[in-house]
N, C-alpha and C positions, 0 to 999 in steps of 0.2 A: 540257524536248524540246518543239519544235515539233510533231515526229512524233507526239507521243501528243495533244496541242493537234486537230490535224489529224485525226486519227482519231475523237476524240472529236465534233467537229465534224460529219463529214462523217456518223456512227453515227446524231447528233442527226437529220440530214435526211433520209436515206436510211431506208427502212421495216426495208430487211432488209441486215446487216453480215455474215453467216452463211460470206463464201468467207474470212476471217481468222478462224475460230473453227473448233478443233481441233474433228472430222478432217478438214474440209473439204482440198481439194485446194490450194489456195494458203495454206494456215496453215503451210507449209514454204517457204523457211525463218522459220521464228518467231525474226523481230526487229522493232522499231518503224518501222525503214527499208523493210523489205519487207511489211510489212503497210500502211503508210502510201500506199508505190508502188500498190498494187491496189485501195487502195480509194481513194485520188484520181484514177485511171482509171476506176475503177467510177461514183466523183462524177461525171465526164465525159460516160463515156459515156450515163449515166443522164439526167441532166439538163441536159447540152449546156453547161455553165457554162463560157466558154472563157474567161474575164475572172478568174480565180482564183490566183494563183500561189502563195496558202499560206505566204505571208510567204518567199516567193524559198526555200521546201523544194519547190517545184515547177515542173515546166516542161513546156509543152505541146509536144510534138512531134509535128510533120506531115510532113517530110521522110523519114524512115527507110522507112518502105513503099512512099512515091516512088522515094527512089533506088533500092531493092532492086528495083522492077519496070521501072524502066530501066537495068539492069542496070552497076548502078556495084559491084560487088562486097559484102562483108559491110560493113557500119557498126558 
């Protein structure tokens, strides 16, 4: 599954993947998809690499915060 490969790839590039290890706050919900989401976000925030889509399992989302700031309601 790609999510596990994403986690392995990112944890190989970052020095700390403890956010998705028990008992960290991002451990729950304990699914590969949720752990991959947290760690892919950490990868982008840490390295600023916005040109990687992780084999189409990740997406760069920039509009949600902007839409909420402009009063577009819930997304």
